[in-house]
Structure formats: C-alpha cells, structure tokens
N, C-alpha and C positions, 0 to 999 in steps of 0.2 A: 354391799351397800345399798341397800334397800333404795329404788327411787322415788321422789319425790310425788309423783304422779302415781306410782303403782299403790304408796301407801294410802294417797288420797283414793283411787279408786276401791279399795279395800274397805276403807271408813266408810264410804257414799254407802254401798252396801248394807254392810253391816246396821246404818242408820236407816237403810229402807226398811228391810226387814224389820227392824225395832219398831219403828212409825206404825207400818201396816198390820202388826200381829197385834190382837187382842188379848189382853192379859187380865181379865176377870175370869174367875172360877165359879164352877157350880160344881156343891160339894150334899151328898146325902148320907147321913149317918143313919145305920140300924143297927143299935148292938154295938158290938164288934165289927161291925163290915162297915166300910166306907167306901162309895163312889162317886171320884171327883171326874170332871169334864175342864179341861185347862185349853184354850179359852172355853168358856159358854156359848159365844157367840161366834161364827163364821161367816168370813165373805169370801166367795169363789174368786181367786186369783191374788189375794190380798194378805188372806190370812196363810203364814207358812207354816203352822204345827199346830196337829190337837193331840190331845192324849185323853185318852178315856180310862181311869184305873180304879179296879176293885181291891181294895186291900182289908186283910182281914189281922186284928190283934187281939188275940187270945186273952189277953191277960186284962181287956177293959169289960168282960162281960164274961159270968161265969156260966152261963147257958151251953156256950160251945165249948168242949176240953179239946177236941183232937179236929183236924179240917180232912175232909177226905179227896174233895174237889170243887171246882168253881167253874161259875159259866156266865158270860157276858152276853145279853138278848139288844136285839133294839126294836122297835115296834116298826111296822110293816109301813112304808108310804106308796106302795105301788094303787094305792085303793080297793086294793081286793078282801081290805079288812081278815086278814087272817093272823091279825096279835103280833105279838114279837115272832123275831126270828134268830135262831142263835148263831153268831157272829166268831166266837171264840171258847174251848174248854179246855178245864186244865184238870187232870185227875191226878192223885198221889204220886203216880209214874212221872210226873214233869214232863210230859210230853204237851206241847201244847198244840192243839188242833184248831188251824184256822178253818171254820167252817164256811166261811164266806169271803176268799180271797179278792172277789170282783168289785167288792166297796175300796179295798186299795189300804187298808191297815195292816201295818206289823205288828205282830201278835207275839209276847212275852211275859211268862211268867214263872212261879215256883212256890212250888207248898212244900212248907215246914211243919209236918202234922201237929207238932206241941208249939209252933212258936209261930210267927208272924208270915203270913203268906199274900200273893199278890196274883191278880190278872191284868194286864194293860194291851191297850190297842193306842197305837201310835199314826198319824198322818201324816204325811209332809205335802201342802198345798192341797188341804182336802176341798172336794166337790161340794157342792149343795145336798147330794145326795147322805151325807152324815150329819144331817140335822134331824132331828127328833129326838123322843124319849129311851133310853138307856136303862137296863134292866141288868143288875148283879146278884146271882141267886148262889149261898153257899153251902156245901152241903158236909154236914159231920154229924161229930155223935158227944153230948155230954158226959159226965164225969161217970153215971151208971151204965153206958152203951146205948143210951137211947137215939135214935136220929133225930139230928134237929137241921134246920130248913133257915136263913136267915137270905130276907129279900128286901132291896133297896133300890130307887130309882133316882135319876136324875137328867137332865133334858140337857141338848146344845140346838141353840135355834138359829136359824138364817137371817144376814142381816145384809141389807142391799149397800152396796157402795156409792151413797149420794154425793152429789158434785161439790155441795159445801162443804162435806165431809174432808173429800181426798184434798180438795185447796187449802184448808185448813193443815191438813198436816203434809201437804206439799210447805207452806210455809213454815211450819215447824222444823221442816229439815233442813231447807233454806239456813235458817237462823242456827242451827245444830252445825252444818256443813263449814259455817264461816266460822263457829268456832275451832272446829276441827282442823281447818285451813289454817288458821294460827296456830295450835299447838304442834301441825305438820312441819310448816314452815321452819318451827323454833328447832325441833327433833333434827330436822335438813341442815338445819346451820352447826347445832352440835356433831351433826356427821362429817360435814365438811372440814369443822378445825379437826377433828379428830382425828380424820385423813390427813391432812396436813400436817399436823406432827408426825404421823406414820411413814407417810410418803414422802419421798422427796422428788417425784416425777411421775406424770403418768400420760402415757403414749396416745397418737390417736387411736380411733377404731382400724382395727385391722381384720377381715374374717368376722365381722361378730363380737370382737373381744376388744377389752383395751388391757394393756400392761402398766401395772404401778411398783416402781421401784422404790425399795423401802432407805430410809435414812441407815447412817452406818449405827449398828447397835449391837449389845452383846446380847445372843439368841443361839439357838439351836432349829435343827429342823423343826422338832416337834412345835416347838414354840412359835417358828416362823408360819408354819402351817394355819395353826390357829390364829392369827395375825391376818390372814388372807381370807381364813373364813368367815370372821368377824366383818371383814368388808366386803363380801358376796361373793369371793372367788377362792381361789385354792391355785398353792405353789405353780408357778407356768411350767407347763410340760409342752414340749417342741415337738410338733407334728411332718416336720418337711422342712426341705432347706428354704423354702419361702420366710416359713415363718423363723425358721435362726436367723437369716440374712436380718428380717425385719428388725427381731429384739436384739440382734447384736447390735446393730446400728444406733436404736435408742439407747441401749446401755451407754454405748461410747459418747454420744451428745448428752447423756446426762450423766457422768458419772466420770469425777476426775481421784477421786479419794481409796478406792477399794480394788483388790485384784483380782475377786472372784467373787459370784454372785447364786447364791443356792437355787436349784430349781425342783421340781416337782416329779423326781422318779426313786427308786430305791431296789435292792436285790437283797432287803433284810430276808432271813429264814427263807429263801430261795435264790441262792449262791447263783448268780452269773444270769439268771432270770430277771432281766431288768424291768419292773412293772409302774403303773401310773401308782402315787400316792394317793390319789382321788378316787380313780375308780377301779386299782387293782388289777386294772386290763394292759396286757403286753405293750411297752410302749413300742410306738408307731418309727419314733428314730432316735438316733444317735451321733454322735461324732465327736470321737473320742480322741483325746490327745496323744499321739505316741503308744504307747503298751498300756495304757489307760483301758480297761478297767483296770489295776493291780493290786488293789488294796485288801484283796480276798474278804473275811468276816468281819475284818475292821472296820473296812470302809464301804458304807452301804449306800452310802447318798451320792445325788448328783449336783456338783457345780458347774458353772459357767468359768472356765477361765479367759480374763479378758487381754493376757498377752497373747496369748496362743491362740484367739479365737475358735476354743475347741471346749468339749466338756473332758472332768478328770471326776474319779472316784474319792469322796471322801467320808469324813466320821460322821453319821447323824446327832448322836446327842451330848457330844462334845461343846460346850458353847463357848464361843468365841465371837468376836465384833467382826460381823461382817453384812452383808446387803442380803437382801430376799426379792425376789421378783416373784410379786402376783398375776392370774390370769383371773379379769374379771368378765364374765357375758356382759354386752353391752347393756342387755334388757335389762340387765337388774338395777342400772342406774339410769332409765329413762328418764328425762323430766319433761 
C-alpha cells in the first residue's frame, strides 16, 4: 500500500532530475571509432550524469581488422599547457586502468578483438572540471598485420545556471507535478477501492503498524501472503503478549463470521522450529492451544483460533474459506 505522499516524493525527485539534466549529445566519428559525450554541456549541481563513451565497430571500416587497446584522454585545464592527459586505458586483457580517479569518473569497458569494443567514463553530478576536449585513441592492426591508430575528439562545455533558465525549468516542473498529482490521486483511489474489496477492517496504528483483516475468501497461505505483499505488508507476526492482545481485540470487534484467522508463521522444511514467513527468523512469540502444534509434517502454518483465543497449526497449501491478517508498516501508507 504505497502511500500517496511517498509516491509523490518519488515522482517529484524523478522530475527534478529530468528537468535539470541536459540531454544534448556531442558525437565525433573517425572511420570505425565513435566518441560521444552525453550531455555535451554540464552545469555544476544541476547535471545529474555525464557519460563519455568511445566505441569501435570493426565492420564499418576495413582499415582496422582487430582492436588491441583503447585510451581516452582529456586536455589539461590546469593552465600548464601539457596537452592531453590519459584518463583511462583498456588493453586486450580487458582490465580497465583508471589513470585519473581524482576526476571522479567510473571507468568500464571491454575489448573483443574481432568485434565491437568500447571504453566508457561516467560521472554522477560532475563538477566543472569535466569540461574540455576529450580524445579517444584506438590501437589495432589491419588485415595484413600492420599497426593502425584511429583518433577522434569530442567536447564537453561548461554551462552556467542563469536565473531565468532555472525559473523556467521550475515552472515546467510545477506543471508536470500538477499532472503527476492528478495521476497519483487516481492511483490512490484505485488502491483504496482494491483494499476495500480485499479487507473487511483496518486497525488503528499499533507500534508503527496497522493490521488489515481480509474478507472471508477461498484461499491458502501462499495466496494470502501474496495479497498482503500487494498491500505493502505481510501476513501478521505476533511478537509479544501486548501485540497478541491488540490483535485479538481487533479481530473480535470486526469478525463475527470466521472461526480462525491465518497468521505468518511456519515450520515447513524445519519441523518444530517455527519461523517468520517474511524474514525466515525464529518467531519471538507463540501462544499455542493445549497440545498444539500437533499436526506434524502435514500442518505447517499458524492460525489464530477465535474461540480459544490461542494459536494452532494447520495445513498451508489446501485452499479453504478463511480470513487472513496482514501486518502493514504505517510508513508505507503515510499521506
């Protein structure tokens, strides 16, 4: 049961990233070597990601028959006039050597001597230092075994964040958020309608959780667990006497039809060791009726018997007309 506000926040941040990420691309091609920068302009603090990728496609140019190594370099912005500085290198061993990690790029690549190869550099929220000229050099051999070098250059420019640009993008963001809010509202209504059909009653918050009791339905433990997950929770697990009393009171107040309610515990595949269906960890609390659990390997799930205010073991897989209790973290439905 993802909350309306939680969904709104996720959509809002997605939109913010999208509006402030420049999507233009600079591409340079030399024969069978392509060097691209996406985007080709960066604004510090606003550009979310930058990718500089050098790729080699051998079947587009007969000059190079096999690839031996790829090097990506960047011109020196320090004012020392040293020309290009190697950022990353890749040889046929397919071990990427990130030669300039202080620039903050993550380098990856692969060489397939007789097929496509690439070397890529990726930044998250790049600084102004990434602006400049980039050069890719690909070393290989032609069909006769002669050495071949292919070189291509592309650029990444720095773009200042002007106030009018930021205000325009914020205006666009507001319009898109209004559209998304309308969608969210409709989705929220659909979730509420679905839950109204599935659940007969929902409790107040207890220790950061709510409990939702299903309608009487033909189901088994696997199907009941799945329905709880669709609503953002799991089959209820009782951790202590206080929680047991709260759950028991809630069920008594809202259920006059069924004799028992399914909970989230099992000893299937580990007979006698009762664990959580959700986490697999040992249960913290049980309150068995008389000689229960007494079903052996045939009865491996926990149910709450209303009549005796205690738990008993019964079958997991056999479908029967029953109710189940979901435990749903309150944060998942916060509005």
